[in-house]
Structures are given as structure tokens and as C-alpha cells.
C-alpha positions as CSV (number, residue, x, y, z in Angstrom):
1,M,24.8,-21.1,60.3
2,T,27.4,-19.5,62.6
3,P,30.1,-21.5,64.3
4,C,28.3,-20.8,67.7
5,A,26.0,-23.6,68.7
6,R,23.9,-21.5,71.1
7,E,20.6,-20.1,69.9
8,I,20.8,-17.1,72.2
9,P,21.9,-13.5,71.5
10,C,25.5,-12.7,72.4
11,A,24.3,-10.1,75.0
12,L,22.6,-13.0,77.0
13,C,25.4,-15.5,76.6
14,P,27.4,-16.5,79.7
15,D,30.5,-16.4,77.5
16,E,30.1,-12.9,76.4
17,G,33.4,-11.1,76.4
18,R,35.4,-14.4,76.4
19,C,34.2,-15.6,73.0
20,G,36.3,-14.9,69.9
21,L,33.5,-15.4,67.4
22,D,31.9,-12.5,65.4
23,G,29.0,-11.5,67.7
24,S,27.3,-9.2,65.1
25,A,27.3,-12.0,62.6
26,H,25.8,-14.4,65.1
27,D,23.1,-12.0,66.2
28,A,22.2,-11.3,62.5
29,W,21.9,-15.0,61.9
30,L,19.8,-15.5,65.0
31,L,17.4,-12.6,64.0
32,A,17.0,-14.1,60.5
33,R,16.4,-17.6,62.0
34,R,13.7,-16.3,64.4
35,L,11.9,-14.3,61.7
36,G,12.1,-17.1,59.3
37,A,9.8,-19.1,61.6
38,V,7.1,-16.3,61.4
39,T,4.5,-16.4,58.7
40,R,2.8,-13.0,59.0
41,R,4.2,-9.8,60.6
42,V,1.6,-7.2,61.6
43,L,2.0,-3.8,63.3
44,V,-0.7,-2.1,65.3
45,L,-0.2,1.6,65.5
46,S,-2.0,4.9,66.0
47,N,0.5,7.8,66.2
48,K,-1.5,9.1,69.1
49,G,-1.6,7.7,72.7
50,G,-4.8,7.1,74.5
51,V,-6.9,5.6,71.7
52,G,-6.6,2.0,73.0
53,K,-4.0,0.8,70.6
54,S,-2.5,-1.7,73.0
55,T,-5.9,-3.1,73.9
56,V,-6.7,-3.6,70.2
57,A,-3.3,-5.3,69.7
58,A,-3.7,-7.6,72.6
59,N,-7.2,-8.6,71.7
60,L,-6.3,-9.1,68.0
61,A,-3.5,-11.4,69.0
62,A,-5.6,-13.3,71.6
63,A,-8.5,-13.6,69.1
64,L,-6.2,-15.1,66.5
65,A,-4.9,-17.5,69.1
66,L,-8.4,-18.5,70.1
67,D,-9.0,-19.4,66.5
68,G,-6.1,-21.9,66.6
69,A,-3.2,-19.8,65.4
70,A,0.2,-19.6,67.0
71,V,0.6,-15.9,67.8
72,G,3.3,-13.7,69.3
73,L,2.6,-10.3,70.8
74,A,5.7,-8.2,70.9
75,D,5.5,-5.0,72.9
76,A,7.6,-2.4,71.1
77,D,6.4,0.5,73.3
78,I,9.6,0.8,75.4
79,T,8.9,3.9,77.4
80,G,5.1,3.2,77.9
81,P,4.5,-0.5,77.9
82,S,0.8,-1.4,78.4
83,V,0.9,-5.0,77.2
84,P,1.4,-6.5,80.6
85,L,-1.7,-4.7,81.9
86,V,-4.0,-5.4,79.0
87,T,-3.0,-9.1,78.8
88,G,-3.4,-9.7,82.6
89,L,0.3,-10.3,83.0
90,Q,1.4,-7.4,85.1
91,G,4.0,-8.7,87.6
92,Q,5.2,-11.4,85.2
93,R,9.0,-11.7,85.1
94,L,11.1,-12.6,82.0
95,R,12.8,-16.0,82.3
96,L,15.9,-17.0,80.5
97,G,16.0,-20.5,78.9
98,P,18.5,-22.4,76.8
99,E,17.0,-20.9,73.6
100,G,16.7,-17.3,74.8
101,A,14.2,-15.3,76.8
102,A,11.0,-17.3,77.3
103,P,7.8,-15.4,76.4
104,A,4.8,-15.6,78.7
105,E,2.0,-17.8,77.5
106,P,-1.4,-16.8,78.9
107,L,-3.2,-19.0,76.4
108,P,-2.1,-22.0,74.5
109,G,-0.3,-20.7,71.4
110,F,-0.4,-17.0,72.6
111,R,3.1,-15.8,73.5
112,V,3.8,-12.4,74.9
113,A,7.0,-10.4,75.5
114,S,7.4,-6.9,76.9
115,I,10.0,-4.7,78.5
116,G,7.4,-4.5,81.3
117,F,8.5,-8.0,82.3
118,L,12.0,-6.6,83.1
119,L,10.9,-3.7,85.3
120,E,10.9,-3.9,89.0
121,S,7.7,-1.9,89.2
122,P,5.0,-0.9,86.6
123,D,5.7,2.7,87.7
124,E,9.4,2.5,86.8
125,S,10.3,4.8,83.9
126,V,12.6,3.9,81.0
127,M,14.8,6.8,79.8
128,W,16.9,5.5,76.9
129,R,18.6,7.1,73.9
130,D,17.7,5.8,70.5
131,A,20.7,3.4,70.3
132,Y,19.6,1.6,73.4
133,K,16.0,1.4,72.1
134,Y,17.2,-0.1,68.8
135,E,19.2,-2.7,70.7
136,F,16.2,-3.7,72.9
137,L,14.0,-4.0,69.8
138,R,16.6,-6.2,68.2
139,Q,16.6,-8.4,71.3
140,L,12.8,-8.4,71.4
141,F,12.7,-10.1,68.0
142,A,16.0,-12.1,68.1
143,G,16.5,-12.8,71.8
144,V,13.0,-14.1,72.6
145,A,12.4,-17.8,71.9
146,W,9.2,-17.2,69.9
147,G,9.2,-20.6,68.2
148,R,7.1,-21.1,65.1
149,L,4.4,-18.4,64.7
150,D,1.6,-18.0,62.3
151,W,1.4,-14.3,63.4
152,L,3.7,-11.8,65.1
153,V,1.6,-8.8,66.2
154,V,3.8,-5.8,67.2
155,D,2.2,-3.2,69.5
156,M,3.9,0.0,68.4
157,P,4.5,3.1,70.5
158,P,2.7,6.3,69.6
159,G,4.5,8.4,67.0
160,T,6.2,7.7,63.7
161,G,9.8,8.2,64.7
162,G,12.7,6.0,65.6
163,E,10.9,2.9,66.8
164,L,8.8,2.6,63.6
165,I,12.0,3.0,61.5
166,A,13.8,0.4,63.7
167,V,11.0,-2.1,63.6
168,R,10.6,-1.8,59.9
169,E,14.3,-2.3,59.4
170,L,14.6,-5.2,61.8
171,L,11.6,-7.1,60.5
172,G,12.6,-6.6,56.9
173,R,9.1,-7.6,55.7
174,V,6.0,-6.2,57.3
175,D,2.8,-7.8,56.0
176,G,0.4,-5.1,57.2
177,A,-0.5,-2.4,59.6
178,V,-3.7,-2.0,61.6
179,L,-4.4,1.7,62.3
180,V,-6.3,2.5,65.5
181,T,-8.2,5.7,66.1
182,T,-11.2,7.2,68.0
183,A,-13.8,9.2,66.2
184,N,-12.6,12.6,67.4
185,E,-10.8,15.0,65.1
186,V,-7.5,15.1,67.1
187,A,-7.1,11.3,66.9
188,L,-8.2,11.3,63.2
189,Q,-5.5,13.9,62.4
190,H,-2.9,11.7,64.0
191,V,-4.1,8.5,62.3
192,R,-3.7,10.3,58.9
193,R,0.0,10.8,59.8
194,A,0.3,7.1,60.7
195,A,-1.1,6.2,57.3
196,T,1.3,8.5,55.6
197,A,4.2,7.0,57.5
198,C,3.1,3.5,56.5
199,R,3.0,4.4,52.9
200,A,6.3,6.1,53.0
201,S,7.8,2.9,54.6
202,D,6.2,0.5,52.1
203,I,4.0,-1.0,54.9
204,P,0.6,-2.2,53.5
205,I,-2.4,-1.0,55.5
206,L,-4.7,-3.8,56.5
207,G,-7.3,-1.3,57.7
208,M,-8.6,1.0,60.3
209,V,-10.3,0.3,63.6
210,E,-12.5,2.9,65.3
211,N,-12.0,2.2,69.0
212,M,-14.1,3.3,72.0
213,S,-17.0,3.9,69.6
214,G,-20.1,4.4,71.7
215,L,-20.9,3.5,75.3
216,V,-24.0,1.6,76.4
217,C,-25.6,2.9,79.6
218,P,-25.8,0.1,82.1
219,H,-29.0,1.7,83.6
220,C,-31.2,2.7,80.6
221,G,-29.5,0.8,77.8
222,G,-29.1,3.9,75.7
223,E,-26.0,4.5,73.7
224,V,-23.9,7.6,73.8
225,H,-20.8,8.6,71.7
226,P,-18.5,10.7,73.8
227,F,-15.8,10.7,71.1
228,G,-18.2,11.3,68.2
229,E,-19.7,8.8,65.8
230,G,-18.6,7.4,62.5
231,G,-15.4,9.4,62.2
232,G,-13.1,6.4,61.8
233,E,-15.2,4.9,59.0
234,A,-15.3,8.2,57.2
235,E,-11.6,8.7,57.6
236,A,-10.9,5.1,56.3
237,A,-12.9,5.9,53.2
238,R,-11.1,9.2,52.7
239,L,-7.7,7.5,52.9
240,G,-8.9,4.6,50.7
241,V,-8.2,1.9,53.3
242,P,-10.5,-0.9,54.5
243,F,-12.6,-0.2,57.6
244,L,-12.2,-3.1,60.0
245,G,-14.9,-2.2,62.4
246,R,-16.1,-0.2,65.4
247,V,-15.2,-1.4,68.9
248,P,-17.5,0.0,71.7
249,F,-16.1,1.3,74.9
250,D,-15.9,-1.4,77.6
251,P,-14.5,-0.4,81.0
252,A,-13.5,-4.1,81.6
253,A,-11.4,-4.2,78.4
254,V,-8.2,-3.6,80.4
255,A,-9.2,-5.5,83.6
256,G,-7.4,-8.8,84.0
257,G,-6.8,-9.8,80.4
258,P,-8.1,-9.5,76.8
259,V,-11.8,-9.0,76.7
260,V,-12.1,-11.6,74.0
261,V,-11.0,-14.1,76.7
262,M,-12.5,-12.6,79.8
263,R,-15.9,-11.4,78.4
264,P,-16.3,-13.2,75.1
265,A,-20.0,-12.5,74.8
266,S,-19.6,-8.7,75.3
267,P,-20.2,-6.3,72.3
268,A,-16.5,-5.2,72.5
269,A,-15.3,-8.8,72.3
270,R,-17.6,-9.7,69.4
271,A,-16.3,-6.6,67.5
272,L,-12.7,-7.4,68.2
273,R,-13.1,-11.0,67.0
274,E,-14.6,-9.6,63.8
275,V,-11.6,-7.3,63.4
276,A,-9.3,-10.3,63.8
277,R,-11.3,-12.3,61.2
278,R,-11.1,-9.5,58.7
279,C,-7.4,-9.1,59.2
280,R,-7.0,-12.9,58.7
281,R,-9.1,-13.0,55.6
282,R,-7.1,-10.1,54.0
283,L,-3.7,-11.6,54.7
284,E,-4.6,-15.3,54.1
285,G,-6.1,-14.2,50.8
286,A,-3.0,-12.4,49.8
287,G,-0.4,-14.8,51.3
288,A,2.7,-13.6,53.1
289,G,3.7,-10.2,52.0
290,G,0.2,-8.7,52.5
291,T,-1.7,-6.6,50.1
292,D,-1.0,-3.0,49.1
293,V,-3.7,-0.4,49.8
């Protein structure tokens, strides 16, 4: 425990600049305190943009919450935040409370924080050097009043650079990663790089999701596969990681909130609920700390 009685980061404190206490020690204590209340820490990543990673992350988190878990969804995509849109929270503003920034709570037990809640417009760009990104990520985990969580799901930005290194360092322990791809070869090449980065960072891989896998014609009922078919499952087998399932393309998946909430009977929602169940079985069977793949 630090001598400071406030459970907020120094950067958000009204006494910043006037306090004589060690701010770095206080913030380190606060980060450890927040993360100590989190049972499982999971990253959702793809290395490539445009494969629906944020949609999968939001629906994974929402599905776990619908099953009764306390879940936080942390948007680590600083320069391209999609979480406000895919959770139906676009226009939400971040509020500061006595214990730090208050996350949005679109469902009971489902808490969401994103840099998008700080922007004046969804079209506003964020152009930061790595040092500023690192500080924001630290505040995302330490400055948000997450409370006790069964799951913290982190929506990672595309790529395997500074943000992945920073999140791995700040979280300390990562229990698993969900890799998201489509079935086309460009996305599959990128997801291989994501798998390599996870293994180099000692992040267990929970499995792979093939997103946007098939489209059902609303007129004839036939199914087409604009991104190919079966590539994600074949790649998971090649990499030796579990295949968590195929999620069909659903144009409504980013309209107004998670599809598991808005259209629970749809094929996409059913597939995403099954992805969540498989992730839960893998981690609950292994306990905190995950299982190496």
C-alpha cells in the first residue's frame, strides 16, 4: 500500500504537481491492485486489419458476460479504435469517478473502455509516439475502475510491434490469445506471424477463429465463400493450435452492438457463443495461467 489514499492514477489526480509522494510507485501499486482483481487475461489479435478482430473481441466478451461472468473489454487499438462502434457505444464519453475512469457498462457485468470515449469525433485521428501510447495503455489498465473481473479481454491493434510488447509487459501474465483470420492467403500469412509473436512472448494460444466464413444469400438461401473456405481450420492444424470455429459473415454484426446480444438466434451469434464456450472450457480447465500450445 502506498501512503496515498486515492485509488486513481497520479495523472488523473487533482493534486498532481503539488503532491510530494512518489508517483511512479503509486501508479505501479495501483496497476498491481487492478490486475490482482482480474482472474483471466486474454488478448484478441490478428496482425492484419480488416478481418473482424474487434467484432470477435466484443462478441467474445459479451457472450461471456451473458453467461454470467464479470467481463472487461479493453480497447488497446489506440490509432484505430473500433470497440465503440461494435459495442453500440459510439458517442459514449468517459466519466471520472472517485476510483478512476468509469467504464461503460452496456450489459450487466460487461464493462468497456476505449480511447474512442475520449475523442470529440469518431473521425478524429490519434498520432502519438510510442511513449504516449505506452502511457495510455498503462492508464487503460490502471486508471479504469474495472472492479473485480472474471475476464479481461483486450482488443489488440493490428501488428506485432510496440503495443503488443507494452501490453504483455503491463499485464505481466497473459492467460491466452485468440487469433482471428479470414480464409484468404493474405490473412493467413499474417496470422502465422501473430502466432510466432505469441510464442516468442510466452503467450499461450487458446485457438484460432476463421471469421467472415461464408455468406448466406437472403434470396435463395445458398452459401458463398468470398474469402475462401476452410483456410482457417487448415492453418490452425498446421500451426498445432485449437480451431475455435467458423463465424459466418453477418452485415448486422457491427450495427448497434454485439450480434450475440442484438441477434442471438443468428448463425453468427451462435458461432460466437460457441467460440466463447470453447475459450472458457480451455481456461477454466487449466486455471489462471492458461495452457501452452
